[in-house]
py3Dmol code that shows the C-alpha trace and the ligand (Angstrom):
import py3Dmol

protein = """\
ATOM      1  CA  MET A   1       2.635  -5.919  10.509  1.00  0.00           C
ATOM      2  CA  LYS A   2       3.386  -2.227   9.594  1.00  0.00           C
ATOM      3  CA  ILE A   3       1.410  -0.268   6.969  1.00  0.00           C
ATOM      4  CA  PHE A   4       3.478   2.093   4.577  1.00  0.00           C
ATOM      5  CA  ASN A   5       1.288   4.399   3.020  1.00  0.00           C
ATOM      6  CA  PHE A   6       2.793   6.170  -0.202  1.00  0.00           C
ATOM      7  CA  GLY A   7       0.174   8.800  -0.342  1.00  0.00           C
ATOM      8  CA  SER A   8      -0.961  12.360  -1.034  1.00  0.00           C
ATOM      9  CA  LEU A   9      -1.366  15.062   1.713  1.00  0.00           C
ATOM     10  CA  ASN A  10      -3.788  17.845   0.705  1.00  0.00           C
ATOM     11  CA  LEU A  11      -5.357  21.327   2.224  1.00  0.00           C
ATOM     12  CA  ASP A  12      -9.077  20.443   1.498  1.00  0.00           C
ATOM     13  CA  LYS A  13     -10.666  23.833   0.868  1.00  0.00           C
ATOM     14  CA  VAL A  14     -14.286  23.063   1.219  1.00  0.00           C
ATOM     15  CA  TYR A  15     -16.950  25.392  -0.523  1.00  0.00           C
ATOM     16  CA  SER A  16     -20.449  24.811   0.714  1.00  0.00           C
ATOM     17  CA  VAL A  17     -23.023  25.669  -2.000  1.00  0.00           C
ATOM     18  CA  LYS A  18     -26.704  25.052  -2.745  1.00  0.00           C
ATOM     19  CA  ASP A  19     -25.845  23.209  -6.079  1.00  0.00           C
ATOM     20  CA  PHE A  20     -22.836  22.658  -7.880  1.00  0.00           C
ATOM     21  CA  VAL A  21     -21.697  25.424 -10.161  1.00  0.00           C
ATOM     22  CA  LYS A  22     -22.439  24.840 -13.884  1.00  0.00           C
ATOM     23  CA  SER A  23     -20.454  25.861 -16.814  1.00  0.00           C
ATOM     24  CA  GLY A  24     -20.707  29.571 -17.201  1.00  0.00           C
ATOM     25  CA  GLU A  25     -22.462  30.108 -13.760  1.00  0.00           C
ATOM     26  CA  THR A  26     -21.068  32.022 -10.696  1.00  0.00           C
ATOM     27  CA  VAL A  27     -22.530  30.769  -7.400  1.00  0.00           C
ATOM     28  CA  ALA A  28     -22.247  32.213  -3.904  1.00  0.00           C
ATOM     29  CA  VAL A  29     -20.703  30.234  -1.097  1.00  0.00           C
ATOM     30  CA  THR A  30     -22.522  29.715   2.013  1.00  0.00           C
ATOM     31  CA  ASP A  31     -19.766  28.500   4.038  1.00  0.00           C
ATOM     32  CA  PHE A  32     -15.894  28.058   3.692  1.00  0.00           C
ATOM     33  CA  GLN A  33     -13.481  25.742   5.618  1.00  0.00           C
ATOM     34  CA  THR A  34     -10.130  24.276   5.260  1.00  0.00           C
ATOM     35  CA  PHE A  35      -9.629  20.845   6.451  1.00  0.00           C
ATOM     36  CA  PRO A  36      -6.688  18.222   6.390  1.00  0.00           C
ATOM     37  CA  GLY A  37      -7.204  16.034   3.359  1.00  0.00           C
ATOM     38  CA  GLY A  38      -5.941  14.033   0.651  1.00  0.00           C
ATOM     39  CA  LYS A  39      -6.493  10.446  -0.057  1.00  0.00           C
ATOM     40  CA  GLY A  40      -3.308   9.457   1.329  1.00  0.00           C
ATOM     41  CA  LEU A  41      -3.679  11.365   4.608  1.00  0.00           C
ATOM     42  CA  ASN A  42      -7.257  10.356   4.884  1.00  0.00           C
ATOM     43  CA  GLN A  43      -6.182   6.554   4.592  1.00  0.00           C
ATOM     44  CA  SER A  44      -3.185   6.828   6.851  1.00  0.00           C
ATOM     45  CA  VAL A  45      -5.514   8.419   9.530  1.00  0.00           C
ATOM     46  CA  ALA A  46      -8.072   5.923   9.152  1.00  0.00           C
ATOM     47  CA  ALA A  47      -5.797   2.971   9.112  1.00  0.00           C
ATOM     48  CA  ALA A  48      -3.899   4.534  12.458  1.00  0.00           C
ATOM     49  CA  ARG A  49      -7.414   5.319  14.133  1.00  0.00           C
ATOM     50  CA  ALA A  50      -8.632   1.658  13.529  1.00  0.00           C
ATOM     51  CA  GLY A  51      -5.502   0.777  15.509  1.00  0.00           C
ATOM     52  CA  GLY A  52      -2.761   0.124  12.655  1.00  0.00           C
ATOM     53  CA  GLU A  53       1.117   0.879  13.134  1.00  0.00           C
ATOM     54  CA  VAL A  54       1.086   3.418   9.918  1.00  0.00           C
ATOM     55  CA  TYR A  55       3.977   5.071   8.382  1.00  0.00           C
ATOM     56  CA  HIS A  56       3.046   7.789   6.088  1.00  0.00           C
ATOM     57  CA  VAL A  57       5.539   8.433   2.903  1.00  0.00           C
ATOM     58  CA  GLY A  58       4.904  11.924   1.142  1.00  0.00           C
ATOM     59  CA  CYS A  59       5.735  15.249   0.485  1.00  0.00           C
ATOM     60  CA  ILE A  60       4.152  18.794   1.746  1.00  0.00           C
ATOM     61  CA  GLY A  61       5.269  22.314   1.074  1.00  0.00           C
ATOM     62  CA  SER A  62       5.688  24.707   3.994  1.00  0.00           C
ATOM     63  CA  ASP A  63       2.161  25.865   3.776  1.00  0.00           C
ATOM     64  CA  GLY A  64       1.062  22.259   4.589  1.00  0.00           C
ATOM     65  CA  LEU A  65       3.011  21.578   8.197  1.00  0.00           C
ATOM     66  CA  PHE A  66      -0.299  21.117   9.772  1.00  0.00           C
ATOM     67  CA  LEU A  67      -0.952  18.270   7.815  1.00  0.00           C
ATOM     68  CA  LYS A  68       1.971  16.405   9.143  1.00  0.00           C
ATOM     69  CA  GLU A  69       1.217  17.609  12.560  1.00  0.00           C
ATOM     70  CA  TYR A  70      -2.075  16.132  11.994  1.00  0.00           C
ATOM     71  CA  LEU A  71      -0.777  13.152  11.025  1.00  0.00           C
ATOM     72  CA  GLU A  72       1.525  12.838  14.118  1.00  0.00           C
ATOM     73  CA  GLU A  73      -1.471  13.841  16.428  1.00  0.00           C
ATOM     74  CA  ASN A  74      -3.096  10.624  14.971  1.00  0.00           C
ATOM     75  CA  ASN A  75      -0.065   8.330  15.721  1.00  0.00           C
ATOM     76  CA  VAL A  76       1.114   7.859  12.115  1.00  0.00           C
ATOM     77  CA  ASN A  77       4.817   8.015  11.864  1.00  0.00           C
ATOM     78  CA  CYS A  78       6.033  10.965   9.780  1.00  0.00           C
ATOM     79  CA  ASP A  79       9.623  10.098   9.348  1.00  0.00           C
ATOM     80  CA  PHE A  80       9.222   9.815   5.770  1.00  0.00           C
ATOM     81  CA  VAL A  81       7.275  12.968   5.259  1.00  0.00           C
ATOM     82  CA  LYS A  82       9.508  15.502   3.297  1.00  0.00           C
ATOM     83  CA  THR A  83       8.856  19.122   3.331  1.00  0.00           C
ATOM     84  CA  VAL A  84      10.000  20.700  -0.175  1.00  0.00           C
ATOM     85  CA  ASP A  85       9.742  23.900  -2.091  1.00  0.00           C
ATOM     86  CA  GLY A  86       6.646  25.157  -3.504  1.00  0.00           C
ATOM     87  CA  ALA A  87       3.200  24.605  -2.506  1.00  0.00           C
ATOM     88  CA  SER A  88       1.472  21.577  -0.982  1.00  0.00           C
ATOM     89  CA  GLY A  89      -1.379  19.739  -2.461  1.00  0.00           C
ATOM     90  CA  HIS A  90      -4.616  21.141  -2.296  1.00  0.00           C
ATOM     91  CA  ALA A  91      -8.268  20.067  -3.308  1.00  0.00           C
ATOM     92  CA  ILE A  92     -11.292  22.621  -4.017  1.00  0.00           C
ATOM     93  CA  ILE A  93     -14.072  20.854  -3.006  1.00  0.00           C
ATOM     94  CA  GLN A  94     -17.684  22.071  -3.608  1.00  0.00           C
ATOM     95  CA  LEU A  95     -20.141  20.491  -1.012  1.00  0.00           C
ATOM     96  CA  ASN A  96     -23.807  20.695  -1.900  1.00  0.00           C
ATOM     97  CA  GLN A  97     -26.571  20.323   0.441  1.00  0.00           C
ATOM     98  CA  LYS A  98     -27.065  16.769   0.094  1.00  0.00           C
ATOM     99  CA  GLY A  99     -23.501  16.145   1.271  1.00  0.00           C
ATOM    100  CA  GLN A 100     -22.293  15.387  -2.162  1.00  0.00           C
ATOM    101  CA  ASN A 101     -19.086  16.627  -3.478  1.00  0.00           C
ATOM    102  CA  CYS A 102     -17.070  17.692  -6.482  1.00  0.00           C
ATOM    103  CA  ILE A 103     -13.293  17.837  -6.103  1.00  0.00           C
ATOM    104  CA  LEU A 104     -10.553  19.506  -8.093  1.00  0.00           C
ATOM    105  CA  VAL A 105      -7.247  18.408  -7.253  1.00  0.00           C
ATOM    106  CA  TYR A 106      -3.962  20.195  -7.645  1.00  0.00           C
ATOM    107  CA  ALA A 107      -0.947  17.708  -7.140  1.00  0.00           C
ATOM    108  CA  GLY A 108       1.577  20.183  -5.981  1.00  0.00           C
ATOM    109  CA  ALA A 109       4.021  18.568  -3.455  1.00  0.00           C
ATOM    110  CA  ASN A 110       2.464  15.483  -3.868  1.00  0.00           C
ATOM    111  CA  PHE A 111       4.410  14.858  -7.089  1.00  0.00           C
ATOM    112  CA  ARG A 112       7.725  15.532  -5.687  1.00  0.00           C
ATOM    113  CA  LEU A 113       8.441  12.248  -4.110  1.00  0.00           C
ATOM    114  CA  GLU A 114      12.113  11.081  -4.769  1.00  0.00           C
ATOM    115  CA  LYS A 115      13.550   7.791  -5.016  1.00  0.00           C
ATOM    116  CA  GLU A 116      16.024   8.108  -2.007  1.00  0.00           C
ATOM    117  CA  GLN A 117      12.928   9.051   0.406  1.00  0.00           C
ATOM    118  CA  ILE A 118      11.006   5.959  -0.903  1.00  0.00           C
ATOM    119  CA  ASP A 119      13.990   3.753  -0.817  1.00  0.00           C
ATOM    120  CA  GLY A 120      14.435   4.943   2.806  1.00  0.00           C
ATOM    121  CA  ALA A 121      10.857   3.576   3.738  1.00  0.00           C
ATOM    122  CA  PHE A 122      11.539   0.420   2.165  1.00  0.00           C
ATOM    123  CA  GLU A 123      14.693   0.010   4.113  1.00  0.00           C
ATOM    124  CA  LYS A 124      12.480   0.412   7.436  1.00  0.00           C
ATOM    125  CA  MET A 125      10.068  -2.250   5.984  1.00  0.00           C
ATOM    126  CA  SER A 126      10.176  -6.128   6.475  1.00  0.00           C
ATOM    127  CA  GLU A 127       8.780  -8.644   4.231  1.00  0.00           C
ATOM    128  CA  GLY A 128       5.048  -9.086   4.808  1.00  0.00           C
ATOM    129  CA  ASP A 129       4.371  -5.586   5.668  1.00  0.00           C
ATOM    130  CA  ILE A 130       1.859  -3.665   3.720  1.00  0.00           C
ATOM    131  CA  VAL A 131       2.471  -1.040   1.009  1.00  0.00           C
ATOM    132  CA  LEU A 132      -0.693   1.161   0.541  1.00  0.00           C
ATOM    133  CA  LEU A 133      -1.131   3.485  -2.556  1.00  0.00           C
ATOM    134  CA  GLN A 134      -3.507   5.701  -4.299  1.00  0.00           C
ATOM    135  CA  ASN A 135      -3.041   7.317  -7.325  1.00  0.00           C
ATOM    136  CA  GLU A 136      -2.381  10.940  -6.150  1.00  0.00           C
ATOM    137  CA  ILE A 137       1.457  10.730  -6.100  1.00  0.00           C
ATOM    138  CA  ASN A 138       4.314  10.508  -8.558  1.00  0.00           C
ATOM    139  CA  SER A 139       6.424   7.153  -8.654  1.00  0.00           C
ATOM    140  CA  VAL A 140       3.596   4.758  -8.397  1.00  0.00           C
ATOM    141  CA  GLU A 141       5.005   2.487 -10.846  1.00  0.00           C
ATOM    142  CA  TYR A 142       8.511   2.284  -9.009  1.00  0.00           C
ATOM    143  CA  ILE A 143       6.713   1.840  -5.521  1.00  0.00           C
ATOM    144  CA  LEU A 144       4.807  -1.040  -6.931  1.00  0.00           C
ATOM    145  CA  THR A 145       8.060  -2.497  -8.350  1.00  0.00           C
ATOM    146  CA  LYS A 146       9.648  -1.942  -5.085  1.00  0.00           C
ATOM    147  CA  GLY A 147       6.993  -3.452  -3.100  1.00  0.00           C
ATOM    148  CA  ARG A 148       6.982  -6.553  -5.105  1.00  0.00           C
ATOM    149  CA  GLU A 149      10.549  -6.856  -4.792  1.00  0.00           C
ATOM    150  CA  LYS A 150      10.466  -6.644  -0.834  1.00  0.00           C
ATOM    151  CA  GLY A 151       7.623  -9.242  -0.692  1.00  0.00           C
ATOM    152  CA  ALA A 152       5.260  -6.679   0.697  1.00  0.00           C
ATOM    153  CA  ARG A 153       1.541  -7.150   0.519  1.00  0.00           C
ATOM    154  CA  ILE A 154       0.499  -4.481  -1.887  1.00  0.00           C
ATOM    155  CA  VAL A 155      -2.994  -2.857  -1.417  1.00  0.00           C
ATOM    156  CA  MET A 156      -4.107  -0.455  -4.348  1.00  0.00           C
ATOM    157  CA  ASN A 157      -6.741   2.095  -4.146  1.00  0.00           C
ATOM    158  CA  PRO A 158      -6.751   3.215  -7.832  1.00  0.00           C
ATOM    159  CA  SER A 159      -7.989   6.516  -7.192  1.00  0.00           C
ATOM    160  CA  PRO A 160      -8.476   9.036  -8.865  1.00  0.00           C
ATOM    161  CA  VAL A 161      -8.714   7.575 -12.530  1.00  0.00           C
ATOM    162  CA  THR A 162      -6.078   9.327 -14.622  1.00  0.00           C
ATOM    163  CA  ASP A 163      -4.191   8.469 -17.826  1.00  0.00           C
ATOM    164  CA  ALA A 164      -1.209   7.125 -15.836  1.00  0.00           C
ATOM    165  CA  LEU A 165      -3.268   4.553 -13.810  1.00  0.00           C
ATOM    166  CA  PHE A 166      -3.647   2.633 -17.137  1.00  0.00           C
ATOM    167  CA  LYS A 167       0.330   1.996 -17.157  1.00  0.00           C
ATOM    168  CA  TYR A 168       0.670   0.697 -13.784  1.00  0.00           C
ATOM    169  CA  PRO A 169       2.123  -2.901 -13.278  1.00  0.00           C
ATOM    170  CA  PHE A 170      -0.964  -4.099 -11.451  1.00  0.00           C
ATOM    171  CA  HIS A 171       0.151  -7.744 -11.410  1.00  0.00           C
ATOM    172  CA  SER A 172       2.019  -7.108  -8.205  1.00  0.00           C
ATOM    173  CA  VAL A 173      -1.247  -5.952  -6.348  1.00  0.00           C
ATOM    174  CA  ASN A 174      -2.403  -8.239  -3.651  1.00  0.00           C
ATOM    175  CA  VAL A 175      -5.815  -6.456  -2.773  1.00  0.00           C
ATOM    176  CA  PHE A 176      -7.572  -3.670  -4.846  1.00  0.00           C
ATOM    177  CA  ILE A 177     -10.000  -1.500  -2.754  1.00  0.00           C
ATOM    178  CA  LEU A 178     -12.035   0.520  -5.485  1.00  0.00           C
ATOM    179  CA  ASN A 179     -15.281   2.220  -6.350  1.00  0.00           C
ATOM    180  CA  GLU A 180     -17.597   1.660  -9.319  1.00  0.00           C
ATOM    181  CA  THR A 181     -15.959   4.591 -11.191  1.00  0.00           C
ATOM    182  CA  GLU A 182     -12.569   2.871 -10.964  1.00  0.00           C
ATOM    183  CA  ALA A 183     -13.961  -0.463 -11.587  1.00  0.00           C
ATOM    184  CA  PHE A 184     -15.511   0.592 -14.842  1.00  0.00           C
ATOM    185  CA  ALA A 185     -12.519   2.549 -15.975  1.00  0.00           C
ATOM    186  CA  LEU A 186     -10.007  -0.337 -15.570  1.00  0.00           C
ATOM    187  CA  SER A 187     -12.213  -3.083 -16.782  1.00  0.00           C
ATOM    188  CA  GLY A 188     -13.655  -1.087 -19.523  1.00  0.00           C
ATOM    189  CA  LEU A 189     -17.055  -2.144 -18.706  1.00  0.00           C
ATOM    190  CA  SER A 190     -20.131  -0.202 -17.295  1.00  0.00           C
ATOM    191  CA  ASP A 191     -22.107  -2.949 -15.173  1.00  0.00           C
ATOM    192  CA  ALA A 192     -20.512  -3.382 -11.493  1.00  0.00           C
ATOM    193  CA  LYS A 193     -20.811  -7.120 -11.661  1.00  0.00           C
ATOM    194  CA  GLU A 194     -19.329  -7.541 -15.105  1.00  0.00           C
ATOM    195  CA  ALA A 195     -16.513  -5.102 -14.349  1.00  0.00           C
ATOM    196  CA  LEU A 196     -15.726  -7.074 -11.020  1.00  0.00           C
ATOM    197  CA  ASP A 197     -15.707 -10.523 -12.890  1.00  0.00           C
ATOM    198  CA  ARG A 198     -13.571  -9.006 -15.531  1.00  0.00           C
ATOM    199  CA  LEU A 199     -11.160  -7.259 -13.123  1.00  0.00           C
ATOM    200  CA  CYS A 200     -10.887 -10.778 -11.247  1.00  0.00           C
ATOM    201  CA  SER A 201     -10.035 -12.525 -14.267  1.00  0.00           C
ATOM    202  CA  LEU A 202      -7.348 -10.087 -15.305  1.00  0.00           C
ATOM    203  CA  TYR A 203      -5.736 -10.106 -12.041  1.00  0.00           C
ATOM    204  CA  PRO A 204      -6.594 -13.621 -10.775  1.00  0.00           C
ATOM    205  CA  GLU A 205      -4.148 -13.708  -7.567  1.00  0.00           C
ATOM    206  CA  ALA A 206      -5.708 -10.472  -6.141  1.00  0.00           C
ATOM    207  CA  GLU A 207      -8.464  -9.765  -3.681  1.00  0.00           C
ATOM    208  CA  PHE A 208     -11.189  -7.165  -4.501  1.00  0.00           C
ATOM    209  CA  VAL A 209     -13.227  -4.928  -2.501  1.00  0.00           C
ATOM    210  CA  LEU A 210     -15.612  -2.933  -4.633  1.00  0.00           C
ATOM    211  CA  THR A 211     -17.530  -0.177  -2.880  1.00  0.00           C
ATOM    212  CA  LEU A 212     -21.009   0.715  -4.415  1.00  0.00           C
ATOM    213  CA  GLY A 213     -22.038   3.811  -2.365  1.00  0.00           C
ATOM    214  CA  GLU A 214     -25.527   3.523  -1.071  1.00  0.00           C
ATOM    215  CA  LYS A 215     -25.673  -0.163  -2.243  1.00  0.00           C
ATOM    216  CA  GLY A 216     -22.849  -1.376   0.051  1.00  0.00           C
ATOM    217  CA  CYS A 217     -19.793  -3.218  -1.107  1.00  0.00           C
ATOM    218  CA  VAL A 218     -18.899  -6.550  -2.466  1.00  0.00           C
ATOM    219  CA  TYR A 219     -15.538  -8.620  -1.557  1.00  0.00           C
ATOM    220  CA  LYS A 220     -14.417 -11.091  -4.222  1.00  0.00           C
ATOM    221  CA  TYR A 221     -11.388 -13.385  -4.228  1.00  0.00           C
ATOM    222  CA  LYS A 222     -11.268 -16.400  -6.576  1.00  0.00           C
ATOM    223  CA  ASP A 223     -14.668 -18.403  -6.012  1.00  0.00           C
ATOM    224  CA  THR A 224     -15.511 -16.547  -2.867  1.00  0.00           C
ATOM    225  CA  GLU A 225     -17.812 -13.429  -3.337  1.00  0.00           C
ATOM    226  CA  MET A 226     -19.555 -11.651  -0.202  1.00  0.00           C
ATOM    227  CA  LYS A 227     -22.219  -8.738  -0.538  1.00  0.00           C
ATOM    228  CA  PHE A 228     -22.595  -6.190   2.428  1.00  0.00           C
ATOM    229  CA  GLY A 229     -25.333  -3.527   2.959  1.00  0.00           C
ATOM    230  CA  ILE A 230     -24.579  -0.081   4.383  1.00  0.00           C
ATOM    231  CA  PHE A 231     -25.360   1.316   7.695  1.00  0.00           C
ATOM    232  CA  LYS A 232     -27.877   4.192   7.261  1.00  0.00           C
ATOM    233  CA  THR A 233     -26.659   7.681   8.783  1.00  0.00           C
ATOM    234  CA  GLU A 234     -27.349  11.251   8.081  1.00  0.00           C
ATOM    235  CA  THR A 235     -25.500  12.353   5.205  1.00  0.00           C
ATOM    236  CA  VAL A 236     -23.574  15.640   5.907  1.00  0.00           C
ATOM    237  CA  ASP A 237     -20.406  15.216   3.831  1.00  0.00           C
ATOM    238  CA  THR A 238     -19.356  12.015   1.784  1.00  0.00           C
ATOM    239  CA  THR A 239     -15.862  13.564   1.106  1.00  0.00           C
ATOM    240  CA  GLY A 240     -13.381  11.012   2.605  1.00  0.00           C
ATOM    241  CA  ALA A 241     -16.033   8.057   3.110  1.00  0.00           C
ATOM    242  CA  GLY A 242     -14.038   5.911   0.649  1.00  0.00           C
ATOM    243  CA  ASP A 243     -10.756   6.695   2.234  1.00  0.00           C
ATOM    244  CA  THR A 244     -12.183   5.892   5.778  1.00  0.00           C
ATOM    245  CA  PHE A 245     -13.486   2.237   4.331  1.00  0.00           C
ATOM    246  CA  CYS A 246     -10.107   1.763   2.664  1.00  0.00           C
ATOM    247  CA  GLY A 247      -8.017   2.478   5.640  1.00  0.00           C
ATOM    248  CA  TYR A 248     -10.337   0.727   8.191  1.00  0.00           C
ATOM    249  CA  TYR A 249     -10.518  -2.427   5.848  1.00  0.00           C
ATOM    250  CA  LEU A 250      -6.796  -2.522   5.614  1.00  0.00           C
ATOM    251  CA  SER A 251      -5.988  -1.925   9.262  1.00  0.00           C
ATOM    252  CA  CYS A 252      -8.568  -4.615  10.409  1.00  0.00           C
ATOM    253  CA  THR A 253      -7.174  -7.240   8.071  1.00  0.00           C
ATOM    254  CA  ALA A 254      -3.814  -6.482   9.261  1.00  0.00           C
ATOM    255  CA  LYS A 255      -4.950  -7.089  12.742  1.00  0.00           C
ATOM    256  CA  GLY A 256      -5.880 -10.405  11.892  1.00  0.00           C
ATOM    257  CA  MET A 257      -9.736 -10.024  11.104  1.00  0.00           C
ATOM    258  CA  ASN A 258     -11.122 -11.907   8.070  1.00  0.00           C
ATOM    259  CA  PRO A 259     -12.638  -9.812   5.046  1.00  0.00           C
ATOM    260  CA  LYS A 260     -16.114 -10.268   6.173  1.00  0.00           C
ATOM    261  CA  GLU A 261     -15.493  -8.759   9.773  1.00  0.00           C
ATOM    262  CA  ALA A 262     -13.307  -6.114   8.004  1.00  0.00           C
ATOM    263  CA  CYS A 263     -15.899  -5.099   5.736  1.00  0.00           C
ATOM    264  CA  VAL A 264     -18.505  -4.535   8.530  1.00  0.00           C
ATOM    265  CA  TYR A 265     -16.101  -2.551  10.383  1.00  0.00           C
ATOM    266  CA  ALA A 266     -15.031  -0.560   7.430  1.00  0.00           C
ATOM    267  CA  SER A 267     -18.698   0.137   6.418  1.00  0.00           C
ATOM    268  CA  ALA A 268     -19.492   1.189   9.893  1.00  0.00           C
ATOM    269  CA  ALA A 269     -16.431   3.628   9.919  1.00  0.00           C
ATOM    270  CA  ALA A 270     -17.432   5.101   6.702  1.00  0.00           C
ATOM    271  CA  ALA A 271     -21.062   5.701   7.691  1.00  0.00           C
ATOM    272  CA  ILE A 272     -19.951   7.659  10.586  1.00  0.00           C
ATOM    273  CA  ALA A 273     -17.567   9.524   8.511  1.00  0.00           C
ATOM    274  CA  VAL A 274     -20.378  10.755   6.375  1.00  0.00           C
ATOM    275  CA  SER A 275     -22.248  12.187   9.152  1.00  0.00           C
ATOM    276  CA  ILE A 276     -19.504  14.559   9.865  1.00  0.00           C
ATOM    277  CA  LYS A 277     -18.165  17.340   7.777  1.00  0.00           C
ATOM    278  CA  GLY A 278     -14.568  17.235   6.475  1.00  0.00           C
ATOM    279  CA  ALA A 279     -12.336  14.310   5.195  1.00  0.00           C
ATOM    280  CA  GLY A 280      -9.560  13.580   7.457  1.00  0.00           C
ATOM    281  CA  SER A 281     -11.195  15.167  10.406  1.00  0.00           C
ATOM    282  CA  SER A 282     -14.393  12.958  10.046  1.00  0.00           C
ATOM    283  CA  ILE A 283     -12.832   9.800  10.514  1.00  0.00           C
ATOM    284  CA  PRO A 284     -13.911   7.849  13.727  1.00  0.00           C
ATOM    285  CA  ASP A 285     -11.575   6.223  16.130  1.00  0.00           C
ATOM    286  CA  MET A 286     -12.062   2.543  16.913  1.00  0.00           C
ATOM    287  CA  LYS A 287     -13.864   2.863  20.135  1.00  0.00           C
ATOM    288  CA  THR A 288     -16.502   4.651  18.362  1.00  0.00           C
ATOM    289  CA  VAL A 289     -16.869   2.436  15.399  1.00  0.00           C
ATOM    290  CA  GLU A 290     -17.557  -0.524  18.157  1.00  0.00           C
ATOM    291  CA  ALA A 291     -19.833   1.215  19.998  1.00  0.00           C
ATOM    292  CA  PHE A 292     -21.801   2.158  16.918  1.00  0.00           C
ATOM    293  CA  LEU A 293     -21.784  -1.411  15.939  1.00  0.00           C
ATOM    294  CA  GLN A 294     -23.065  -2.488  19.162  1.00  0.00           C
ATOM    295  CA  ARG A 295     -26.066  -0.382  18.843  1.00  0.00           C
ATOM    296  CA  GLU A 296     -26.518  -1.297  15.098  1.00  0.00           C
ATOM    297  CA  ARG A 297     -26.058  -5.007  15.308  1.00  0.00           C
TER     298      ARG A 297
END
"""
ligand_1 = """\
10
RIB
O -11.092 11.234 -1.159
C -11.222 12.264 -0.722
C -10.002 13.289 -0.996
O -9.749 13.424 -2.375
C -10.064 14.715 -0.422
O -9.695 14.677 0.828
C -9.221 15.518 -1.466
O -8.141 16.119 -0.948
C -9.071 14.516 -2.641
O -7.655 14.013 -2.811
"""
view = py3Dmol.view(width=600, height=400)
view.addModel(protein, "pdb")
view.setStyle({"model": 0}, {"cartoon": {"style": "trace"}})
view.addModel(ligand_1, "xyz")
view.setStyle({"model": 1}, {"stick": {}})
view.zoomTo()
view.show()
């Protein structure tokens, strides 16, 4: 089962600070580094490191060639990654001493996907293959519609929340992987359980995996509901932890794991990712996750 990830590629400019900058304040930075990132790239890397056959579909500018190289180094097929005029997408990330982040995202080339490029990827796809999407590229609606026509299994990570998100035809989504912020926005409710129940009744044919940060995650599909805790590791940088979870969950289920096993593997991978700085570069491979689980179980 192939995974086609229609997703963003960003240069993550990470500024380490004592505390996040407040309105009207100027803050000195203690460290600065650039990492490969973008929700799309992170999820492709995670899915591939978990053993999936991944095709990335997206756009970069000439300043982002290393992002494509990074995907290729991680065994992600880049036949559908296009270099366009203008700048790549980038993120300005404040990383505080607790490992928490604040992120500003500039879409850049991520909003330059064209129909021909998307259609090319769909030609390569077979019925039953997976379409993975986040909300950091253009043409999300078109891809959802094409995915449904193709008979693909559509996995949606509705992140980040933007006005456009509320217009997408989500009835074609098979699996939602989302966090509390996204669940609150899509349901209009502010309690996690109520939000999940509301989403399940809005999209009764979809499976939901709701991540709750320190509180773990919940899987819900029709009458089946399962809760999982987290694996505790030192928090160095939480950037990309959700993406690691998402890519791992997806790849593990594509390889035949049930949702319970996939949630355990995804939680372990995310726990390892938060203990390492950077987004795309903090994602562990399957061997590391398995060794971690052997120690922790
Ligand atoms: O989810 C983390 C990602 O969000 C970062 O890598 C950044 O690029 C933004 O897209």
